[in-house]
C-alpha positions in Angstrom: 29.6 14.1 20.9 26.3 16.0 20.8 25.8 18.9 23.2 22.8 17.1 24.9 25.1 14.1 25.6 27.9 16.4 26.7 25.5 18.0 29.2 24.2 14.7 30.5 27.7 13.4 31.0 28.7 16.4 33.1 25.8 15.6 35.4 26.8 11.9 35.7 29.6 9.8 37.5 28.8 11.0 41.0 29.3 7.5 42.7 32.7 6.2 43.8 32.4 3.3 41.4 32.5 5.7 38.4 35.5 7.8 39.4 37.4 6.4 36.4 34.6 7.6 34.2 34.8 11.1 35.7 38.6 11.3 35.2 38.2 10.3 31.5 35.4 12.8 31.0 37.4 15.6 32.6 40.5 14.6 30.6 42.5 14.3 33.9 45.0 11.8 32.7 47.1 12.1 35.9 44.3 11.1 38.2 43.2 8.5 35.9 46.8 6.8 35.9 46.8 7.1 39.8 43.3 5.5 40.1 44.2 2.7 37.7 47.6 2.0 39.4 45.8 1.8 42.8 43.6 -1.0 41.4 40.8 0.0 43.8 38.2 0.3 41.1 37.0 -2.1 38.6 38.4 -1.2 35.2 35.4 -2.4 33.3 32.7 -1.1 35.6 29.6 -0.5 33.5 27.6 2.7 33.9 23.9 2.2 33.0 23.8 5.2 30.8 27.5 5.5 29.3 29.0 2.1 29.5 32.6 1.5 30.7 35.2 4.1 31.2 36.7 3.1 27.8 33.3 3.8 26.2 33.5 7.2 27.7 37.1 7.7 26.4 35.8 6.9 22.8 32.9 9.3 23.3 35.1 12.2 24.5 37.8 11.4 21.9 40.3 11.1 24.8 43.2 9.3 23.2 45.4 9.5 26.3 42.6 7.8 28.4 42.3 5.1 25.8 46.0 4.3 26.0 45.8 4.2 29.8 42.8 2.0 29.9 44.0 -0.4 27.2 47.3 -0.7 28.9 45.5 -1.6 32.2 43.5 -4.4 30.4 40.1 -2.8 29.7 37.9 -5.0 27.8 37.2 -3.9 24.2 34.1 -6.1 23.9 32.5 -5.3 27.3 28.7 -4.8 26.9 25.8 -4.1 29.3 22.1 -4.9 29.2 20.7 -1.3 29.2 23.6 0.1 27.1 24.6 -3.1 24.8 27.3 -1.2 23.1 30.9 -2.2 23.5 33.8 0.3 23.1 34.6 -1.2 19.7 31.1 -0.5 18.4 31.1 2.9 20.1 34.3 3.8 18.1 32.4 2.6 14.9 29.2 4.5 15.7 31.1 7.7 16.3 33.3 7.3 13.3 36.5 7.6 15.2 39.0 5.8 12.9 42.0 6.9 15.1 40.7 5.1 18.2 39.4 2.2 16.2 42.7 1.7 14.6 44.3 1.8 18.1 41.9 -0.9 19.1 43.0 -3.0 16.1 46.6 -2.5 17.1 45.9 -3.7 20.6 44.1 -6.8 19.1 47.1 -7.5 17.0 49.6 -7.3 19.8 50.3 -10.8 21.2 48.8 -12.4 18.1 45.3 -12.1 19.4 42.7 -13.4 16.8 39.2 -12.0 16.7 36.6 -14.8 16.8 34.7 -15.3 13.6 31.3 -14.5 15.2 32.8 -11.1 16.4 34.3 -10.4 13.0 30.9 -11.0 11.4 29.2 -8.7 13.9 31.7 -5.9 13.6 31.6 -5.9 9.8 27.8 -5.6 9.9 28.0 -2.7 12.5 30.6 -1.0 10.4 28.5 -1.2 7.3 25.3 0.0 9.1 27.2 3.1 10.4 28.8 3.8 7.1 32.2 5.1 8.0 34.3 4.2 4.9 37.8 4.3 6.6 36.5 2.0 9.5 34.7 -0.2 7.1 37.9 -0.5 4.9 39.9 -1.4 8.0 37.4 -4.2 9.1 37.4 -5.7 5.6 41.1 -6.4 6.0 40.5 -8.6 8.9 39.7 -11.5 6.5 40.7 -12.3 3.0 37.4 -14.0 2.3 34.1 -13.4 4.2 31.3 -15.9 4.4 28.4 -15.3 2.1 25.9 -14.9 5.0 28.2 -12.2 6.5 28.4 -10.4 3.2 24.7 -10.3 2.9 24.3 -9.2 6.4 26.8 -6.3 5.9 25.1 -5.2 2.7 21.8 -5.4 4.2 22.8 -3.2 7.2 24.3 -0.6 4.8 21.2 -0.6 2.7 18.9 -0.4 5.5 20.6 2.6 6.8 20.9 4.4 3.4 24.7 4.3 3.6 25.3 4.8 -0.1 29.1 4.8 -0.2 29.3 1.7 2.1 26.9 -0.1 -0.3 29.0 0.8 -3.3 32.3 -0.4 -1.5 30.6 -3.7 -0.4 28.9 -4.4 -3.7 32.2 -3.9 -5.5 34.0 -6.3 -3.1 31.3 -9.0 -2.8 29.5 -8.9 -6.2 26.0 -10.1 -4.9 23.6 -12.0 -7.0 20.8 -10.2 -8.8 18.2 -11.6 -6.6 20.0 -10.4 -3.5 20.4 -6.9 -5.1 16.7 -6.9 -5.7 16.0 -7.8 -2.1 18.2 -5.0 -1.0 16.2 -2.7 -3.4 13.0 -3.6 -1.7 14.6 -2.6 1.7 16.1 0.6 0.2 12.8 2.0 -0.9 11.4 2.0 2.7 12.5 3.9 5.7 15.8 3.5 7.5 16.2 0.6 10.0 15.4 1.6 13.6 18.1 -0.7 14.9 20.9 1.9 14.7 18.4 4.8 15.9 15.1 3.9 17.4 13.5 7.1 16.0 15.8 8.4 13.3 15.3 12.0 12.1 15.3 12.7 8.3 16.8 15.7 6.6 16.7 16.5 3.0 20.3 15.0 2.5 19.0 11.7 3.9 16.4 11.5 1.1 19.1 12.4 -1.5 21.0 9.6 -0.1 18.0 7.2 -0.5 17.4 8.3 -4.2 21.1 7.8 -4.9 21.1 4.4 -3.3 18.0 3.2 -5.3 19.5 4.4 -8.6 22.8 2.7 -7.7 21.2 -0.8 -6.8 19.2 -0.7 -10.1 22.2 0.2 -12.0 24.0 -2.7 -10.4 21.4 -5.2 -11.5 18.4 -5.0 -9.2 15.1 -5.7 -10.8 12.7 -2.5 -10.1 9.6 -4.6 -11.2 10.2 -7.8 -9.3 7.2 -9.2 -7.4 8.6 -12.5 -6.2 8.5 -11.6 -2.6 5.5 -9.2 -2.5 4.5 -6.1 -4.3 7.0 -4.3 -6.5 9.4 -1.7 -5.1 7.4 1.0 -6.7 4.2 0.1 -4.8 6.3 0.1 -1.6 7.6 3.6 -2.5 4.1 5.1 -2.6 3.2 3.9 1.0 4.6 7.1 2.4 4.8 10.7 1.1 8.3 10.9 2.4 9.6 8.3 0.0 9.2 10.4 -3.1 12.9 10.3 -3.7 12.8 6.6 -3.9 9.8 6.8 -6.3 11.5 9.3 -8.6 14.6 7.1 -8.7 12.6 4.0 -9.5 10.8 5.8 -12.4 14.0 7.4 -13.8 15.7 3.9 -13.8 12.9 2.3 -15.8 10.5 0.9 -13.3 7.0 0.2 -14.8 4.6 2.9 -13.6 1.6 0.6 -14.0 2.8 -2.4 -12.0 0.1 -4.1 -10.1 -0.6 -5.1 -6.5 -2.5 -8.1 -5.1 -5.8 -6.5 -5.8 -4.8 -5.5 -9.3 -4.3 -1.8 -8.2 -1.6 0.4 -9.6 0.3 3.2 -7.8 -2.2 5.7 -9.1 -5.0 3.9 -7.5 -3.2 4.1 -4.2 -2.4 7.8 -4.6 -6.1 8.6 -5.2 -6.5 8.7 -1.5 -4.4 10.2 1.2 -1.3 8.2 2.2 0.8 8.2 5.4 3.7 10.6 6.0 6.4 10.4 8.6 6.7 6.8 9.8 5.5 7.2 13.3 2.9 9.8 13.2 -0.1 7.9 11.6 -1.1 11.0 9.8 -2.1 11.0 6.2 -2.1 13.5 3.3 -2.5 13.6 -0.4 0.7 13.0 -2.5 0.6 15.4 -5.3 4.3 15.1 -6.0 4.0 11.4 -6.4 0.9 11.6 -8.7 2.7 14.1 -11.0 5.8 11.8 -11.2 3.6 8.8 -12.1 1.6 10.6 -14.7 4.9 12.1 -16.2 6.3 8.6 -16.7 3.1 7.2 -18.3 1.0 5.8 -15.5 -2.6 5.1 -16.9 -5.6 6.7 -15.3 -8.0 4.1 -16.8 -6.2 0.8 -15.8 -8.8 -1.4 -13.9 -8.1 -3.2 -10.6 -9.6 -6.6 -9.9 -13.0 -4.9 -9.1 -12.9 -2.8 -12.3 -12.1 0.4 -10.4 -9.8 2.8 -12.3 -7.5 5.3 -10.6 -10.2 8.0 -11.3 -12.7 6.1 -9.1 -10.1 6.3 -6.2 -9.2 10.0 -7.0 -12.9 10.8 -7.0 -13.3 9.2 -3.6 -10.3 10.5 -1.7 -8.6 13.4 -3.5 -9.6 17.0 -4.1 -10.7 18.7 -7.3 -7.1 19.8 -8.1 -5.8 16.3 -8.1 -8.8 14.8 -9.7 -8.3 17.3 -12.6 -4.7 16.1 -12.9 -6.1 12.6 -13.4 -8.6 13.8 -15.9 -5.8 15.7 -17.8 -4.2 12.4 -18.7 -7.1 10.5 -20.0 -6.4 8.6 -23.3 -7.8 10.4 -26.4 -10.7 8.1 -26.7 -11.9 8.8 -23.3 -11.6 12.6 -23.1 -15.2 13.3 -24.0 -17.1 14.1 -20.7 -19.9 12.0 -22.1 -17.6 9.0 -21.9 -15.7 9.5 -18.6 -18.4 11.0 -16.5 -20.3 7.8 -16.5 -17.3 5.6 -16.2 -18.3 2.4 -14.2 -16.6 -0.4 -12.4 -17.6 -4.0 -12.6 -20.4 -3.3 -10.2 -21.7 -0.5 -12.2 -20.6 2.2 -9.6 -19.8 5.5 -11.3 -17.4 8.2 -10.4 -20.2 10.1 -8.7 -20.9 7.0 -6.4 -17.3 7.1 -5.4 -17.1 10.9 -4.9 -20.3 10.8 -2.8 -18.9 7.9 -0.7 -15.7 9.9 0.0 -17.7 13.0 0.7 -15.6 14.8 -1.9 -18.0 17.8 -2.2 -16.1 19.7 -4.9 -15.5 16.7 -7.0 -19.3 15.8 -6.7 -20.2 19.4 -8.0 -17.7 19.1 -10.8 -19.2 15.7 -11.9 -22.8 16.9 -11.7 -22.1 20.0 -13.7 -20.8 17.7 -16.4 -23.8 15.6 -16.6 -23.3 12.9 -13.9 -26.6 11.0 -13.2 -27.5 11.6 -9.5 -29.9 8.6 -9.6 -27.6 6.1 -11.3 -27.9 2.7 -9.6 -25.2 0.1 -9.2 -25.7 -3.6 -9.6 -27.0 -3.8 -6.0 -29.1 -0.6 -6.4 -26.9 1.8 -4.5 -27.5 5.4 -5.6 -24.9 8.3 -5.0 -27.2 9.4 -2.3 -26.9 6.1 -0.4 -23.1 6.4 -0.8 -23.0 9.9 0.6 -24.8 9.0 3.8 -22.9 5.8 4.4 -20.2 6.4 7.0 -17.3 5.4 4.7 -14.2 7.2 6.0 -11.6 5.1 7.6 -10.3 7.5 10.1 -13.3 7.8 12.5 -16.9 9.1 12.3 -16.5 12.5 14.0 -18.9 15.5 13.9 -16.9 16.9 10.9 -17.7 13.6 9.1 -21.3 13.7 10.0 -21.4 17.2 8.6 -19.8 16.2 5.4 -22.2 13.3 4.8 -25.1 15.6 5.2 -23.5 18.2 2.9 -22.9 15.6 0.3 -26.4 14.4 0.6 -27.9 17.9 0.2 -25.9 18.5 -3.1 -27.5 15.4 -4.5 -31.0 16.1 -3.2 -30.8 19.6 -4.6 -30.1 18.0 -8.1 -33.0 15.6 -7.9 -31.6 12.5 -6.0 -34.5 10.1 -4.9 -34.7 10.0 -1.1 -36.9 6.8 -1.4 -34.1 4.7 -2.9 -33.8 1.2 -1.5 -30.8 -1.2 -2.1 -30.9 -4.9 -2.8 -29.9 -5.4 0.8 -33.1 -3.4 1.8 -30.9 -0.5 3.1 -32.5 3.0 2.8 -31.0 6.4 3.3 -32.5 6.4 6.8 -30.5 3.2 7.5 -27.3 4.8 6.4 -28.0 8.1 8.3 -28.8 6.0 11.4 -25.1 4.9 11.5 -23.9 8.4 12.4 -23.5 8.9 16.2 -25.0 12.3 17.1 -27.3 13.7 19.9 -28.0 17.3 18.6 -31.8 17.4 18.1 -31.4 20.7 16.1 -28.3 19.8 14.1 -27.9 18.8 10.5 -28.2 15.0 11.2 -31.6 15.5 12.8 -32.8 17.9 10.0 -31.7 15.4 7.3 -33.5 12.6 9.3 -36.8 14.6 9.3 -36.5 15.4 5.5 -36.0 11.6 4.7 -38.9 10.5 6.9 -41.1 13.1 5.2 -39.9 12.2 1.6 -38.7 8.7 1.8 -42.0 6.8 1.5 -42.0 3.7 3.9 -38.4 3.8 4.6 -39.0 4.1 8.4 -40.4 0.5 8.3 -37.9 -1.2 6.1 -36.0 -4.0 7.5 -32.3 -4.5 6.9 -29.3 -6.4 8.3 -26.2 -4.4 9.6 -22.9 -6.2 9.5 -20.3 -5.4 12.1 -17.7 -4.0 9.8 -15.6 -4.7 6.9 -11.9 -5.2 5.8 -12.3 -2.9 2.9 -9.5 -0.6 4.1 -9.4 3.0 3.2 -12.8 3.1 1.6 -15.0 1.7 4.2 -18.3 -0.2 4.1 -20.7 0.8 1.2 -22.1 -0.1 -2.2 -20.9 -3.5 -3.6 -18.8 -4.2 -0.5 -22.0 -4.5 1.7 -23.5 -7.8 0.3 -20.0 -9.3 0.7 -20.1 -8.7 4.4 -23.7 -9.7 5.2 -23.8 -13.5 6.0 -27.2 -14.6 6.9 -25.9 -17.3 9.2 -22.8 -15.4 10.4 -22.3 -14.3 14.0 -20.7 -10.9 13.1 -24.0 -9.1 12.8 -25.0 -6.0 14.9 -28.7 -5.8 13.8 -30.4 -8.5 11.8 -33.4 -7.5 9.8 -33.9 -4.3 11.8 -35.7 -1.1 11.1 -33.7 2.3 11.1 -34.7 2.7 14.8 -32.8 -0.4 15.8 -29.8 0.9 13.7 -30.0 4.3 15.4 -29.8 2.7 18.9 -26.9 0.4 17.9 -24.9 3.4 16.7 -25.8 6.0 19.2 -27.6 8.1 16.7 -29.8 9.8 19.2 -30.9 12.6 17.0 -32.0 10.1 14.3 -33.8 8.1 16.9 -35.6 11.1 18.2 -36.8 12.0 14.7 -38.0 8.5 14.1 -39.9 8.3 17.4 -41.6 11.6 16.6 -42.9 10.2 13.5 -44.6 7.4 15.6 -42.8 4.3 14.7 -43.3 1.2 16.9 -40.6 1.4 19.5 -41.4 -2.1 20.7 -41.1 -3.9 17.4 -38.4 -6.6 17.3 -35.6 -7.2 14.8 -34.7 -10.7 13.3 -33.1 -11.8 16.5 -36.1 -10.8 18.8 -34.5 -7.5 20.0 -36.5 -4.4 20.7 -34.6 -1.1 20.0 -34.1 -0.7 23.8 -32.5 -4.2 24.0 -29.6 -2.8 22.0 -28.5 0.0 24.2 -26.3 -2.0 26.4 -24.4 -3.5 23.4 -23.8 -0.2 21.7 -20.2 0.8 22.1 -21.2 4.4 21.1 -23.6 4.7 24.2 -21.2 2.9 26.5 -18.7 5.7 25.9 -21.2 8.5 26.3 -23.4 8.1 29.4 -25.4 11.2 28.8 -26.4 10.0 25.3 -27.2 6.6 26.8 -29.5 8.2 29.3 -31.1 10.3 26.6 -31.6 7.4 24.4 -33.2 5.4 27.2 -35.6 8.1 28.1 -36.6 8.5 24.4 -37.5 4.8 24.1 -39.2 4.6 27.4 -41.3 7.7 26.6 -42.3 6.1 23.3 -43.7 2.9 24.7 -47.3 2.5 24.2 -49.5 2.2 27.2 
C-alpha cells in the first residue's frame, strides 16, 4: 500500500458503520472477531473510498482479517458504484498471490463454481495487471477459454504493456496474425487509462513497451499493416514519448517510408513539432525520432499527395539544426544546392515558401544565402513574402507570432522581395498583415503596415475574399490551400470581396486599420455583401474579447467618416 493511501486510511473509518474497517486497518484481530460475532454490523458495508472491510484487509495485507471475514461470509465479489472494485480484483491489482489463493480456496470449498462471465472478467483483469503467479492461477480455472475471452485478456495485457503476461498468454492461446497485428497497433500507443486514469511513465515503462513491440513482431505481427488505418510506425510518431516503440519497429524491419492517408511519411510528420506527454497538449520537435528514421533509410525527397517532401515540412516547422539533418540525407543526385534550394511541390511552392510560412527565420536565412529566389511565385502567385505575413501557425496568433511574421517579412524585404505582389485570389501583403490582431500604434505590425502602404502600389484598394478557416492542420491557411477554401457561393465567409480595411476590422487588427485610415482610404466603402468596415465590428470575435480594442476601432472608423 502506498504511503498516501496509508495516510488517507488512518483518517478514515470514523463512523459506527465502518468499525470493522477500522479493526482491519489496525490489525486488531481480537476486536474484529468480537464485532463479527456480535453480528451488529453489516459484514459487506461499502465505504465510498475503500470498499468493504475485506477490501481493506487485502490492501493492508492482513491475512488474519481475511480469514475472519471469509469465515463470516464476506462477499468476494461485492462492488460499489464509486469504488467499483471487488475484493477479488483488489487482490489482483495489488499482486497479492497469497490472499488471492486464499480466495480461490474459499471458492473451491463446497464445490462452488465461478460463473463463466466472472471467469472471463477475472482473467482479463489479471492480464491487465500483469502479475504472473495470479495470472497462472486464473488460467487453471478452465481447460479451454473462449476465443473472445482470450483476445480480451491479451488485449488488456498489451494495452498495459505487461510484457511477461503477453508472452504467457500468447504461448497459451496462439492468436492469429491479424490479431497480433491489431495488438501491435495498440502496443505502440500509450497505456490504457482503464487501470489507471492518469498513468505515470518511468524509463522502465518505455523499455517494457519497446520489448513488447519487438515480441509481437517476432510472434508474427505485421509492422507495415494498413488494413485498419495508418501503419503502426505512423502511430509511433504521434508522440515524442513513444520513441521506444518507434525504435523497436525499425529494428524489427518496419518500412521507414510507409505512407499515411495524405501520402505522407513519418519524416513528413516529424518536420513539425509533435505532442509529448499524453495529457499536456504541448508539442516539441522530435530529433531522436528524426535520427532513427534517417538511420534506417527514410527518404527526405518522397512526395506526399500534394508533392510536398519531408524537406518542405522541415523548412516550415523545424529549426536549422534538424533541417540540416534532413539535408545531410539527400540522395546523391539532389545534393547540389542549385537542385534542392528550388525544390518545388505540385503547386510550385519552394522550400522558402514553406520556411516563410512557418516563420522559421534561421532556415529562411540559410536558404536565401544558398540562392533561394525571394520572389518565386507558386501556381496561384503566392510569394514567400505573402507566406511570411499569413498567420499560419496552428497554436494561436499571439503577439510572439505577430512579431515573427514581421521579422520573416523583413528578412525577405531586405533581400528584394516585392511588396506589391498580388495572388490569384487578389490577396496582397496588406490583406495578410490585416489578419494579425494588434492595437500597438507604434509596434512592428503598425510599422510594417505603413511600409506596405507606401511601397505596395494600389494594394490598399484591392478587394479579396477572406474564408473563415481551413482544416489544413498544423500548417494553417496560406498558399495553395487558400483557393480550396474560398467558395464563392459558400456561407463560411468572413469578408467577401473586401479591402484590407474590412479584413483589419474583422480580425481586430487595430494598428493596421489606423495605418490604413491615415492613408485616407474610404472608410464607408462596402464589401461584396454590402458591409462597411464599421458593420463588421460586432461580428469580430477578436473585438468581442477585447472591449478596449473594440472602442478604439469604433472611434477610428467614426473619426474617418467623411462629412
